[in-house]
N, C-alpha and C positions, 0 to 999 in steps of 0.2 A: 374639366371635370365634372361629370353631375354631380351635385350635393343630392347624397339621399336623408331623409328624414330616421334618425335614432329612435325617434320616439313610436311606440308600438302603436299599431292601427288598431283602435276599438270598433270593434263589430256591433252593429244595433237591429231588432227586428220590429219593423214599423209597418202595420197592416191598415191600410186606406181602401177609400172608395173609389174609383174611377168611373168618371163619367164619359163613356164617346158617343156622339154626335154626330153624324150624316148629312154636311151640309152642300148640296150641289156634286161637284167631284173631290170634296176636301172631307176629311175629319178629324172632328174638334173634342178635345180629350182636358181632362180638368177632373184636380181632384177635390173632393167636398170637404177634408179634414184641413186638407191645408191653400188657401188663400194664395192666387200667385201662381200656381203650377197648373200651366194653360198650356197646350201643343195645339196647329193646325198642322197636317201633313195629308197626302194622298190617299196612305196605307191604312189599315189598323194596325201592320208590326209597325213601321214609322211611329206613329202616333205610342204604341206601348212601348218604346224605347226612348223617344221622347220625355215621355213624363217620367220614367226609371229615373234617367239620365237628370233629369230637375230634382229627382226626388235627391239621389245621392249628391248631387252638388248640394244642394240645402244642406244635408248632415254634413257635410266637409265645414261648409262658412257659417253656418248659424242650428247648430242642432236642437237648439231649446225652440224653434219654433215647428218641430216633426213633434211636438207633446202635442197629447188629443186632450188637451183639459177644457177651454171655454165653447168650444162651437156644440150646438143643438142644431141637428138635422131628424125634419122629421114630415113625413105624407101627410096634406091637410086636403081636404075636400071639401068643398063649399056651392052654394048654389048662389048660382048670378043670375039676375034678372034679366030678358033680353030687351 
């Protein structure tokens, strides 16, 4: 007989920035705010689903890692000598 959790599931809303790049025949996706969320798939749909699945798994195993506290992301423009 399957064991069911009697704990009510807690729902959280998490907003993040995913970056998806095309590399040859593959798409590489990652989440800026959460180091370690990385996916490589053949289609955009598979990458998006993979990112969602990894975020869901992280929310279940280590929800404190989804806090958006200490990471800072910014765009820099630099002048380089050739």
